[in-house]
N, C-alpha and C positions, 0 to 999 in steps of 0.2 A: 883762061886757064878753068880748070876744075880743082875743085876740093874733096874729098872724101875723110868722114868724121865714120869711123866703123867700132862701135862700141861691142864688146861681149862679156859675159859671165862668165867665169871660169869656174869649175867645181873647188870646191874647198879641197886644199891641198895638192892640187893638179896645177897652182900658178908657175912654181917654177920648171915643171916638166912642160907645158905650153910654150913659157919665153924661149926656152932651148929649143925648142923646134921651130919657133917665130925666127928667130936668130937668122938660119938657114935660106927660110921666106924673103926676109929682107935684106939677105943679102941678092939673093938673085932677084929679085925685083928690082933694087937700085941699077941695078943693069939694062933694065927697059928701057926699049924709045920711048920718050916723051916722059919718064918718069923724073919728077923733080925734086919729088923727098917723100919718104915712107917712112915713117916712126913707129915705132911702139910704145906705148907710155901705161902706167899702172897707177890705177886713181890710189890719190893720199886720203881717201874717206874710206873706202874700201879697196884690199889689196887684190880682191879677186875679181876685179873692173878691169879690164885691160881695154884701153882707146889706142886705136890705131888711128893715123894722120896722116893723109897722103896730099900731093898734089901732082898732078899730069896737064901735060900741053895741050893736049884735046879727049873729048870726051872718046874719041877713035882710041884712042891711045890707052886710054881706063879700060876701055872693052877690051881693046886686046890683052889684057893684062889679066882679066876673068878668065880666059882663055888659055893662059902659059901653064906649060907643063908643071911647072913645079909648083902652083896655084890649085890643081888637083889633087897633089902628093897632100900638101898645105893642109885641104879642105877634109881629106881621108884622116890624116895626122891630128888635127883638131877636133876632130866630133866629138871623141868619147870623153874628150876634156869641158865640155861646154856642160854648163846648167843650164844653157838656152842659148836659142838662136842668135847670131851675131846682127845685129841694128847698124844700118849702113844709110846714113845721111850722107846725100849728093848734092853738091853747092857749085854752083857756077860763080863766075867771077866778077857779076852784075854790077856798075857801079853804083854807089847812093849814095847820094849828096847829105852832106851835117847842116844839118840849121839848127841854129843856135836861138829859141824863141825870148 
């Protein structure tokens, strides 16, 4: 399983427009092969910080998502609403044992 955390700083006053556009992207993304979850969230500390949390079955599924037609539309729509580029963290499901010392 692959996890993705994508954080975007939205320009002041553009948050509602950004979220409205992202709702369309969310609906299309959830239909994609391998998408286990895809959700957008707003930071409680900074309402102009928008975080997308995703889970994908495989890296190939995630890569296909990046090439999906609706993602091209989303990138074009969202670009002028961003204060800075989106920071994307991709995390594998490597198992970690917790040891109490």
